[in-house]
C-alpha positions as CSV (number, residue, x, y, z in Angstrom):
1,M,0.0,0.0,0.0
2,A,1.3,3.5,-0.8
3,A,2.2,5.9,1.9
4,G,0.0,8.9,2.5
5,L,1.0,12.5,3.0
6,T,3.4,13.3,5.9
7,K,2.5,16.1,8.2
8,T,5.1,18.4,6.5
9,Q,3.7,17.6,3.1
10,L,0.1,18.3,4.3
11,V,1.2,21.6,5.9
12,R,2.9,22.7,2.6
13,L,-0.1,21.7,0.6
14,L,-2.5,23.7,2.9
15,A,-0.1,26.7,2.8
16,E,0.1,26.7,-1.0
17,K,-3.6,26.3,-1.6
18,N,-4.6,29.0,0.9
19,E,-1.7,31.4,0.3
20,L,-0.5,31.1,3.9
21,S,3.0,30.6,5.4
22,N,3.9,27.1,6.5
23,K,3.9,28.3,10.1
24,Q,0.2,29.6,9.8
25,A,-0.9,26.3,8.0
26,A,0.8,24.2,10.8
27,A,-0.9,26.3,13.4
28,F,-4.3,25.8,11.8
29,L,-3.8,22.1,11.6
30,E,-2.7,22.0,15.2
31,H,-5.7,24.1,16.3
32,L,-8.1,21.8,14.3
33,T,-6.6,18.7,16.0
34,D,-6.9,20.2,19.4
35,T,-10.5,21.4,18.8
36,A,-11.5,17.9,17.5
37,I,-10.1,16.2,20.6
38,K,-11.6,18.7,23.1
39,E,-15.0,18.7,21.5
40,T,-15.1,14.9,21.2
41,R,-14.1,14.5,24.8
42,K,-16.7,17.1,26.0
43,N,-19.7,16.5,23.7
44,G,-19.0,13.0,22.4
45,I,-18.9,14.1,18.7
46,F,-17.0,16.4,16.4
47,V,-18.1,16.9,12.8
48,V,-15.8,18.0,9.9
49,P,-18.3,19.0,7.2
50,G,-17.8,17.0,4.0
51,L,-15.2,14.7,5.6
52,G,-16.8,12.9,8.5
53,R,-17.3,12.8,12.2
54,L,-15.2,11.8,15.2
55,K,-17.3,10.1,17.8
56,K,-16.6,8.8,21.3
57,V,-17.9,5.3,21.8
58,H,-18.1,2.9,24.7
59,R,-17.2,-0.7,24.3
60,K,-18.7,-3.2,26.6
61,A,-16.7,-5.8,28.5
62,R,-16.5,-9.1,26.6
63,M,-14.8,-12.5,26.4
64,G,-11.9,-12.9,24.0
65,R,-9.2,-15.4,23.3
66,N,-5.4,-15.3,23.6
67,P,-4.3,-16.0,20.0
68,Q,-1.2,-17.9,21.1
69,T,-2.7,-20.3,23.7
70,G,-6.4,-20.2,22.8
71,E,-7.2,-19.5,26.4
72,P,-10.3,-17.4,27.1
73,I,-9.7,-14.0,28.6
74,Q,-11.9,-11.2,29.9
75,I,-11.5,-7.9,28.0
76,K,-12.4,-4.9,30.1
77,A,-14.9,-2.2,29.0
78,K,-13.4,0.9,27.7
79,T,-14.1,4.2,25.9
80,T,-12.5,4.9,22.6
81,A,-13.0,7.0,19.5
82,K,-14.1,6.1,16.0
83,F,-14.1,8.1,12.8
84,Y,-17.1,7.8,10.5
85,L,-16.5,8.9,6.9
86,A,-19.2,11.2,5.4
87,K,-21.3,9.8,2.5
88,A,-20.1,12.5,0.1
89,A,-16.4,11.7,0.9
90,K,-17.0,8.0,0.6
91,D,-18.7,8.3,-2.7
92,A,-15.9,10.6,-4.0
93,I,-13.2,8.1,-3.0
94,A,-15.0,4.9,-4.0
95,P,-18.0,5.6,-6.3
96,K,-20.7,3.0,-6.6
97,K,-20.7,1.0,-9.8
């Protein structure tokens, strides 16, 4: 699988597209990341219009298996985050046939 954009490449691309300095583009990207984390932690969801939503989800405790020994183990409940891709983005990336 091909590698994606690095953070530096993304910052340069944002800077060129929006006629900003690399420093301003990096600050914007950092601010967007911080806002997404804070809002998801506080409200449980953060939406990036046209791209998708970051959502806090709770996983219940469940039984699992140790893949090496096959022994059943108890997996604890935990809270994690999932990203759901917007329909428009999904259709643009992989159009229906």
